[in-house]
C-alpha positions, 0 to 999 in steps of 0.5 A: 669176064674175058680179058679185053684189050686195053681201051676197047670197049666192053659189052654193056652187060659186064657188071661188077658190084653196083658198077657197069664196066665201060672200058679197060683202061690198063692192066698191071702185074696185080690188078686191072683198071676200068672206066666204070659207071655207078649204076644208081648215081651215074658217076663215071669212075676208075675202078681197080680190081685184083686180077682173078688169079690173085683174088684167092691168095690172102697176101695178094689181097691183103697188099691190094687192100692195104694199097687202097687204105693208104691211097685213100689217106692222100688228099691232093688235087692231082690224086684220084680220090678213092671212095670204096 
């Protein structure tokens, strides 16, 4: 996928697994966050994925997965729930 500016809608054919990427919300040092829609349920979610240049580096992938596991344990009304 080409880099798109934050906040600019993406072409409707940008798919990532069962999700259609709608808009890039933010990008950081190791990952980017999108507004996305689950293609089966229609649920709108925030989807975070590791940047392509780090996806082949085992240490970065492990850090990314550790962050997801840790975040999934947080249960609070002001924190988004991790589903997958």
